[in-house]
Chimera marker file (.cmm) of the C-alpha trace (Angstrom):
<marker_set name="trace">
<marker id="1" x="-8.708" y="1.930" z="18.348" r="1" g="1" b="0" radius="0.5"/>
<marker id="2" x="-10.822" y="1.263" z="15.269" r="1" g="1" b="0" radius="0.5"/>
<marker id="3" x="-10.022" y="2.451" z="11.759" r="1" g="1" b="0" radius="0.5"/>
<marker id="4" x="-6.980" y="4.397" z="10.774" r="1" g="1" b="0" radius="0.5"/>
<marker id="5" x="-5.511" y="7.683" z="11.739" r="1" g="1" b="0" radius="0.5"/>
<marker id="6" x="-2.267" y="9.484" z="11.252" r="1" g="1" b="0" radius="0.5"/>
<marker id="7" x="-0.278" y="8.985" z="14.446" r="1" g="1" b="0" radius="0.5"/>
<marker id="8" x="3.033" y="10.762" z="13.835" r="1" g="1" b="0" radius="0.5"/>
<marker id="9" x="4.516" y="13.229" z="11.426" r="1" g="1" b="0" radius="0.5"/>
<marker id="10" x="6.054" y="11.431" z="8.480" r="1" g="1" b="0" radius="0.5"/>
<marker id="11" x="8.079" y="12.467" z="5.461" r="1" g="1" b="0" radius="0.5"/>
<marker id="12" x="5.856" y="13.857" z="2.731" r="1" g="1" b="0" radius="0.5"/>
<marker id="13" x="5.946" y="10.651" z="0.717" r="1" g="1" b="0" radius="0.5"/>
<marker id="14" x="5.090" y="8.482" z="3.751" r="1" g="1" b="0" radius="0.5"/>
<marker id="15" x="1.818" y="7.879" z="5.574" r="1" g="1" b="0" radius="0.5"/>
<marker id="16" x="1.699" y="6.446" z="9.084" r="1" g="1" b="0" radius="0.5"/>
<marker id="17" x="-1.571" y="4.907" z="10.230" r="1" g="1" b="0" radius="0.5"/>
<marker id="18" x="-2.939" y="2.494" z="12.806" r="1" g="1" b="0" radius="0.5"/>
<marker id="19" x="-5.132" y="-0.394" z="11.697" r="1" g="1" b="0" radius="0.5"/>
<marker id="20" x="-8.102" y="-1.801" z="13.627" r="1" g="1" b="0" radius="0.5"/>
<marker id="21" x="-5.765" y="-4.252" z="15.406" r="1" g="1" b="0" radius="0.5"/>
<marker id="22" x="-3.663" y="-1.372" z="16.720" r="1" g="1" b="0" radius="0.5"/>
<marker id="23" x="-0.679" y="-2.003" z="14.441" r="1" g="1" b="0" radius="0.5"/>
<marker id="24" x="1.244" y="1.040" z="13.204" r="1" g="1" b="0" radius="0.5"/>
<marker id="25" x="1.779" y="0.728" z="9.456" r="1" g="1" b="0" radius="0.5"/>
<marker id="26" x="4.140" y="2.979" z="7.503" r="1" g="1" b="0" radius="0.5"/>
<marker id="27" x="3.064" y="3.322" z="3.881" r="1" g="1" b="0" radius="0.5"/>
<marker id="28" x="4.934" y="4.986" z="1.033" r="1" g="1" b="0" radius="0.5"/>
<marker id="29" x="3.004" y="6.644" z="-1.745" r="1" g="1" b="0" radius="0.5"/>
<marker id="30" x="3.564" y="4.468" z="-4.822" r="1" g="1" b="0" radius="0.5"/>
<marker id="31" x="5.499" y="5.953" z="-7.713" r="1" g="1" b="0" radius="0.5"/>
<marker id="32" x="5.608" y="4.912" z="-11.360" r="1" g="1" b="0" radius="0.5"/>
<marker id="33" x="8.832" y="3.029" z="-10.604" r="1" g="1" b="0" radius="0.5"/>
<marker id="34" x="7.107" y="1.177" z="-7.736" r="1" g="1" b="0" radius="0.5"/>
<marker id="35" x="4.375" y="0.117" z="-10.153" r="1" g="1" b="0" radius="0.5"/>
<marker id="36" x="6.930" y="-1.082" z="-12.684" r="1" g="1" b="0" radius="0.5"/>
<marker id="37" x="8.755" y="-3.077" z="-9.999" r="1" g="1" b="0" radius="0.5"/>
<marker id="38" x="5.475" y="-4.572" z="-8.776" r="1" g="1" b="0" radius="0.5"/>
<marker id="39" x="4.726" y="-5.800" z="-12.304" r="1" g="1" b="0" radius="0.5"/>
<marker id="40" x="8.188" y="-7.371" z="-12.438" r="1" g="1" b="0" radius="0.5"/>
<marker id="41" x="7.709" y="-9.057" z="-9.035" r="1" g="1" b="0" radius="0.5"/>
<marker id="42" x="4.254" y="-10.321" z="-10.052" r="1" g="1" b="0" radius="0.5"/>
<marker id="43" x="5.493" y="-11.896" z="-13.254" r="1" g="1" b="0" radius="0.5"/>
<marker id="44" x="3.882" y="-11.784" z="-16.699" r="1" g="1" b="0" radius="0.5"/>
<marker id="45" x="0.668" y="-13.638" z="-15.852" r="1" g="1" b="0" radius="0.5"/>
<marker id="46" x="-0.210" y="-11.945" z="-12.545" r="1" g="1" b="0" radius="0.5"/>
<marker id="47" x="0.782" y="-8.520" z="-13.908" r="1" g="1" b="0" radius="0.5"/>
<marker id="48" x="-2.299" y="-8.826" z="-16.147" r="1" g="1" b="0" radius="0.5"/>
<marker id="49" x="-4.600" y="-9.909" z="-13.297" r="1" g="1" b="0" radius="0.5"/>
<marker id="50" x="-6.192" y="-6.650" z="-12.078" r="1" g="1" b="0" radius="0.5"/>
<marker id="51" x="-7.904" y="-8.053" z="-8.948" r="1" g="1" b="0" radius="0.5"/>
<marker id="52" x="-4.644" y="-9.669" z="-7.781" r="1" g="1" b="0" radius="0.5"/>
<marker id="53" x="-2.639" y="-6.529" z="-8.582" r="1" g="1" b="0" radius="0.5"/>
<marker id="54" x="-5.021" y="-4.265" z="-6.684" r="1" g="1" b="0" radius="0.5"/>
<marker id="55" x="-4.432" y="-6.208" z="-3.465" r="1" g="1" b="0" radius="0.5"/>
<marker id="56" x="-0.731" y="-6.736" z="-4.171" r="1" g="1" b="0" radius="0.5"/>
<marker id="57" x="-0.217" y="-3.004" z="-4.702" r="1" g="1" b="0" radius="0.5"/>
<marker id="58" x="-1.527" y="-2.302" z="-1.191" r="1" g="1" b="0" radius="0.5"/>
<marker id="59" x="0.999" y="-4.691" z="0.334" r="1" g="1" b="0" radius="0.5"/>
<marker id="60" x="3.767" y="-3.417" z="-1.945" r="1" g="1" b="0" radius="0.5"/>
<marker id="61" x="3.363" y="0.084" z="-0.456" r="1" g="1" b="0" radius="0.5"/>
<marker id="62" x="4.202" y="-1.071" z="3.101" r="1" g="1" b="0" radius="0.5"/>
<marker id="63" x="7.533" y="0.035" z="4.554" r="1" g="1" b="0" radius="0.5"/>
<marker id="64" x="7.125" y="-1.041" z="8.175" r="1" g="1" b="0" radius="0.5"/>
<marker id="65" x="4.699" y="-2.661" z="10.597" r="1" g="1" b="0" radius="0.5"/>
<marker id="66" x="5.063" y="-1.681" z="14.264" r="1" g="1" b="0" radius="0.5"/>
<marker id="67" x="8.458" y="-0.120" z="13.481" r="1" g="1" b="0" radius="0.5"/>
<marker id="68" x="9.744" y="-3.377" z="11.955" r="1" g="1" b="0" radius="0.5"/>
<marker id="69" x="10.962" y="-2.678" z="8.405" r="1" g="1" b="0" radius="0.5"/>
<marker id="70" x="9.294" y="-4.755" z="5.714" r="1" g="1" b="0" radius="0.5"/>
<marker id="71" x="11.575" y="-5.432" z="2.739" r="1" g="1" b="0" radius="0.5"/>
<marker id="72" x="10.052" y="-4.606" z="-0.612" r="1" g="1" b="0" radius="0.5"/>
<marker id="73" x="8.814" y="-7.902" z="-2.073" r="1" g="1" b="0" radius="0.5"/>
<marker id="74" x="10.528" y="-9.074" z="-5.251" r="1" g="1" b="0" radius="0.5"/>
<marker id="75" x="8.401" y="-12.083" z="-6.170" r="1" g="1" b="0" radius="0.5"/>
<marker id="76" x="4.901" y="-13.515" z="-5.894" r="1" g="1" b="0" radius="0.5"/>
<marker id="77" x="5.656" y="-15.519" z="-2.744" r="1" g="1" b="0" radius="0.5"/>
<marker id="78" x="6.989" y="-12.492" z="-0.880" r="1" g="1" b="0" radius="0.5"/>
<marker id="79" x="4.002" y="-10.388" z="-1.917" r="1" g="1" b="0" radius="0.5"/>
<marker id="80" x="1.588" y="-13.060" z="-0.696" r="1" g="1" b="0" radius="0.5"/>
<marker id="81" x="3.502" y="-13.498" z="2.582" r="1" g="1" b="0" radius="0.5"/>
<marker id="82" x="3.170" y="-9.769" z="3.254" r="1" g="1" b="0" radius="0.5"/>
<marker id="83" x="-0.553" y="-9.911" z="2.432" r="1" g="1" b="0" radius="0.5"/>
<marker id="84" x="-0.956" y="-12.725" z="4.974" r="1" g="1" b="0" radius="0.5"/>
<marker id="85" x="0.938" y="-10.671" z="7.580" r="1" g="1" b="0" radius="0.5"/>
<marker id="86" x="-1.234" y="-7.595" z="6.962" r="1" g="1" b="0" radius="0.5"/>
<marker id="87" x="-4.527" y="-9.469" z="6.880" r="1" g="1" b="0" radius="0.5"/>
<marker id="88" x="-7.823" y="-7.800" z="6.173" r="1" g="1" b="0" radius="0.5"/>
<marker id="89" x="-7.313" y="-5.131" z="8.860" r="1" g="1" b="0" radius="0.5"/>
<marker id="90" x="-3.949" y="-3.997" z="7.513" r="1" g="1" b="0" radius="0.5"/>
<marker id="91" x="-5.053" y="-4.043" z="3.878" r="1" g="1" b="0" radius="0.5"/>
<marker id="92" x="-8.202" y="-2.052" z="4.704" r="1" g="1" b="0" radius="0.5"/>
<marker id="93" x="-6.131" y="0.546" z="6.583" r="1" g="1" b="0" radius="0.5"/>
<marker id="94" x="-3.700" y="0.919" z="3.684" r="1" g="1" b="0" radius="0.5"/>
<marker id="95" x="-6.530" y="1.178" z="1.165" r="1" g="1" b="0" radius="0.5"/>
<marker id="96" x="-8.266" y="3.933" z="3.155" r="1" g="1" b="0" radius="0.5"/>
<marker id="97" x="-5.048" y="5.910" z="3.580" r="1" g="1" b="0" radius="0.5"/>
<marker id="98" x="-4.030" y="5.689" z="-0.071" r="1" g="1" b="0" radius="0.5"/>
<marker id="99" x="-7.561" y="6.662" z="-1.151" r="1" g="1" b="0" radius="0.5"/>
<marker id="100" x="-7.326" y="9.745" z="1.074" r="1" g="1" b="0" radius="0.5"/>
<marker id="101" x="-3.880" y="10.556" z="-0.312" r="1" g="1" b="0" radius="0.5"/>
<marker id="102" x="-5.024" y="10.609" z="-3.946" r="1" g="1" b="0" radius="0.5"/>
<marker id="103" x="-5.299" y="14.190" z="-5.183" r="1" g="1" b="0" radius="0.5"/>
<marker id="104" x="-8.730" y="15.025" z="-6.496" r="1" g="1" b="0" radius="0.5"/>
<marker id="105" x="-9.015" y="16.320" z="-10.033" r="1" g="1" b="0" radius="0.5"/>
<marker id="106" x="-10.266" y="19.856" z="-10.389" r="1" g="1" b="0" radius="0.5"/>
<marker id="107" x="-13.234" y="20.429" z="-12.728" r="1" g="1" b="0" radius="0.5"/>
<marker id="108" x="-10.792" y="21.893" z="-15.291" r="1" g="1" b="0" radius="0.5"/>
<marker id="109" x="-8.756" y="18.650" z="-15.282" r="1" g="1" b="0" radius="0.5"/>
<marker id="110" x="-11.666" y="16.236" z="-15.690" r="1" g="1" b="0" radius="0.5"/>
<marker id="111" x="-11.610" y="14.702" z="-19.142" r="1" g="1" b="0" radius="0.5"/>
<marker id="112" x="-8.102" y="15.940" z="-19.929" r="1" g="1" b="0" radius="0.5"/>
<link id1="1" id2="2" r="1" g="1" b="0" radius="0.2"/>
<link id1="2" id2="3" r="1" g="1" b="0" radius="0.2"/>
<link id1="3" id2="4" r="1" g="1" b="0" radius="0.2"/>
<link id1="4" id2="5" r="1" g="1" b="0" radius="0.2"/>
<link id1="5" id2="6" r="1" g="1" b="0" radius="0.2"/>
<link id1="6" id2="7" r="1" g="1" b="0" radius="0.2"/>
<link id1="7" id2="8" r="1" g="1" b="0" radius="0.2"/>
<link id1="8" id2="9" r="1" g="1" b="0" radius="0.2"/>
<link id1="9" id2="10" r="1" g="1" b="0" radius="0.2"/>
<link id1="10" id2="11" r="1" g="1" b="0" radius="0.2"/>
<link id1="11" id2="12" r="1" g="1" b="0" radius="0.2"/>
<link id1="12" id2="13" r="1" g="1" b="0" radius="0.2"/>
<link id1="13" id2="14" r="1" g="1" b="0" radius="0.2"/>
<link id1="14" id2="15" r="1" g="1" b="0" radius="0.2"/>
<link id1="15" id2="16" r="1" g="1" b="0" radius="0.2"/>
<link id1="16" id2="17" r="1" g="1" b="0" radius="0.2"/>
<link id1="17" id2="18" r="1" g="1" b="0" radius="0.2"/>
<link id1="18" id2="19" r="1" g="1" b="0" radius="0.2"/>
<link id1="19" id2="20" r="1" g="1" b="0" radius="0.2"/>
<link id1="20" id2="21" r="1" g="1" b="0" radius="0.2"/>
<link id1="21" id2="22" r="1" g="1" b="0" radius="0.2"/>
<link id1="22" id2="23" r="1" g="1" b="0" radius="0.2"/>
<link id1="23" id2="24" r="1" g="1" b="0" radius="0.2"/>
<link id1="24" id2="25" r="1" g="1" b="0" radius="0.2"/>
<link id1="25" id2="26" r="1" g="1" b="0" radius="0.2"/>
<link id1="26" id2="27" r="1" g="1" b="0" radius="0.2"/>
<link id1="27" id2="28" r="1" g="1" b="0" radius="0.2"/>
<link id1="28" id2="29" r="1" g="1" b="0" radius="0.2"/>
<link id1="29" id2="30" r="1" g="1" b="0" radius="0.2"/>
<link id1="30" id2="31" r="1" g="1" b="0" radius="0.2"/>
<link id1="31" id2="32" r="1" g="1" b="0" radius="0.2"/>
<link id1="32" id2="33" r="1" g="1" b="0" radius="0.2"/>
<link id1="33" id2="34" r="1" g="1" b="0" radius="0.2"/>
<link id1="34" id2="35" r="1" g="1" b="0" radius="0.2"/>
<link id1="35" id2="36" r="1" g="1" b="0" radius="0.2"/>
<link id1="36" id2="37" r="1" g="1" b="0" radius="0.2"/>
<link id1="37" id2="38" r="1" g="1" b="0" radius="0.2"/>
<link id1="38" id2="39" r="1" g="1" b="0" radius="0.2"/>
<link id1="39" id2="40" r="1" g="1" b="0" radius="0.2"/>
<link id1="40" id2="41" r="1" g="1" b="0" radius="0.2"/>
<link id1="41" id2="42" r="1" g="1" b="0" radius="0.2"/>
<link id1="42" id2="43" r="1" g="1" b="0" radius="0.2"/>
<link id1="43" id2="44" r="1" g="1" b="0" radius="0.2"/>
<link id1="44" id2="45" r="1" g="1" b="0" radius="0.2"/>
<link id1="45" id2="46" r="1" g="1" b="0" radius="0.2"/>
<link id1="46" id2="47" r="1" g="1" b="0" radius="0.2"/>
<link id1="47" id2="48" r="1" g="1" b="0" radius="0.2"/>
<link id1="48" id2="49" r="1" g="1" b="0" radius="0.2"/>
<link id1="49" id2="50" r="1" g="1" b="0" radius="0.2"/>
<link id1="50" id2="51" r="1" g="1" b="0" radius="0.2"/>
<link id1="51" id2="52" r="1" g="1" b="0" radius="0.2"/>
<link id1="52" id2="53" r="1" g="1" b="0" radius="0.2"/>
<link id1="53" id2="54" r="1" g="1" b="0" radius="0.2"/>
<link id1="54" id2="55" r="1" g="1" b="0" radius="0.2"/>
<link id1="55" id2="56" r="1" g="1" b="0" radius="0.2"/>
<link id1="56" id2="57" r="1" g="1" b="0" radius="0.2"/>
<link id1="57" id2="58" r="1" g="1" b="0" radius="0.2"/>
<link id1="58" id2="59" r="1" g="1" b="0" radius="0.2"/>
<link id1="59" id2="60" r="1" g="1" b="0" radius="0.2"/>
<link id1="60" id2="61" r="1" g="1" b="0" radius="0.2"/>
<link id1="61" id2="62" r="1" g="1" b="0" radius="0.2"/>
<link id1="62" id2="63" r="1" g="1" b="0" radius="0.2"/>
<link id1="63" id2="64" r="1" g="1" b="0" radius="0.2"/>
<link id1="64" id2="65" r="1" g="1" b="0" radius="0.2"/>
<link id1="65" id2="66" r="1" g="1" b="0" radius="0.2"/>
<link id1="66" id2="67" r="1" g="1" b="0" radius="0.2"/>
<link id1="67" id2="68" r="1" g="1" b="0" radius="0.2"/>
<link id1="68" id2="69" r="1" g="1" b="0" radius="0.2"/>
<link id1="69" id2="70" r="1" g="1" b="0" radius="0.2"/>
<link id1="70" id2="71" r="1" g="1" b="0" radius="0.2"/>
<link id1="71" id2="72" r="1" g="1" b="0" radius="0.2"/>
<link id1="72" id2="73" r="1" g="1" b="0" radius="0.2"/>
<link id1="73" id2="74" r="1" g="1" b="0" radius="0.2"/>
<link id1="74" id2="75" r="1" g="1" b="0" radius="0.2"/>
<link id1="75" id2="76" r="1" g="1" b="0" radius="0.2"/>
<link id1="76" id2="77" r="1" g="1" b="0" radius="0.2"/>
<link id1="77" id2="78" r="1" g="1" b="0" radius="0.2"/>
<link id1="78" id2="79" r="1" g="1" b="0" radius="0.2"/>
<link id1="79" id2="80" r="1" g="1" b="0" radius="0.2"/>
<link id1="80" id2="81" r="1" g="1" b="0" radius="0.2"/>
<link id1="81" id2="82" r="1" g="1" b="0" radius="0.2"/>
<link id1="82" id2="83" r="1" g="1" b="0" radius="0.2"/>
<link id1="83" id2="84" r="1" g="1" b="0" radius="0.2"/>
<link id1="84" id2="85" r="1" g="1" b="0" radius="0.2"/>
<link id1="85" id2="86" r="1" g="1" b="0" radius="0.2"/>
<link id1="86" id2="87" r="1" g="1" b="0" radius="0.2"/>
<link id1="87" id2="88" r="1" g="1" b="0" radius="0.2"/>
<link id1="88" id2="89" r="1" g="1" b="0" radius="0.2"/>
<link id1="89" id2="90" r="1" g="1" b="0" radius="0.2"/>
<link id1="90" id2="91" r="1" g="1" b="0" radius="0.2"/>
<link id1="91" id2="92" r="1" g="1" b="0" radius="0.2"/>
<link id1="92" id2="93" r="1" g="1" b="0" radius="0.2"/>
<link id1="93" id2="94" r="1" g="1" b="0" radius="0.2"/>
<link id1="94" id2="95" r="1" g="1" b="0" radius="0.2"/>
<link id1="95" id2="96" r="1" g="1" b="0" radius="0.2"/>
<link id1="96" id2="97" r="1" g="1" b="0" radius="0.2"/>
<link id1="97" id2="98" r="1" g="1" b="0" radius="0.2"/>
<link id1="98" id2="99" r="1" g="1" b="0" radius="0.2"/>
<link id1="99" id2="100" r="1" g="1" b="0" radius="0.2"/>
<link id1="100" id2="101" r="1" g="1" b="0" radius="0.2"/>
<link id1="101" id2="102" r="1" g="1" b="0" radius="0.2"/>
<link id1="102" id2="103" r="1" g="1" b="0" radius="0.2"/>
<link id1="103" id2="104" r="1" g="1" b="0" radius="0.2"/>
<link id1="104" id2="105" r="1" g="1" b="0" radius="0.2"/>
<link id1="105" id2="106" r="1" g="1" b="0" radius="0.2"/>
<link id1="106" id2="107" r="1" g="1" b="0" radius="0.2"/>
<link id1="107" id2="108" r="1" g="1" b="0" radius="0.2"/>
<link id1="108" id2="109" r="1" g="1" b="0" radius="0.2"/>
<link id1="109" id2="110" r="1" g="1" b="0" radius="0.2"/>
<link id1="110" id2="111" r="1" g="1" b="0" radius="0.2"/>
<link id1="111" id2="112" r="1" g="1" b="0" radius="0.2"/>
</marker_set>
């Protein structure tokens, strides 16, 4: 199976997809609190590094891989360990799913 697809019904704030390696990844839609906690886990220097944060935020959204719960990382080392576990295939799958999950702005909302 290549790419991602929703494989089971999930709670509204969860997305379940399969990456190109066939791993089932459960993703939670990030909230403002998740973002705040990611900044805290990253520390003051990395919290200002947008390229690092963009990848870290993908990993931070993971709840489970192949039905194995993934604890929410609380420091840089744990974030990087999860990124290694996900690899390019997992990160790409998460990125695609979160991009699809973003609500599009209506023409009336643009610029507001």
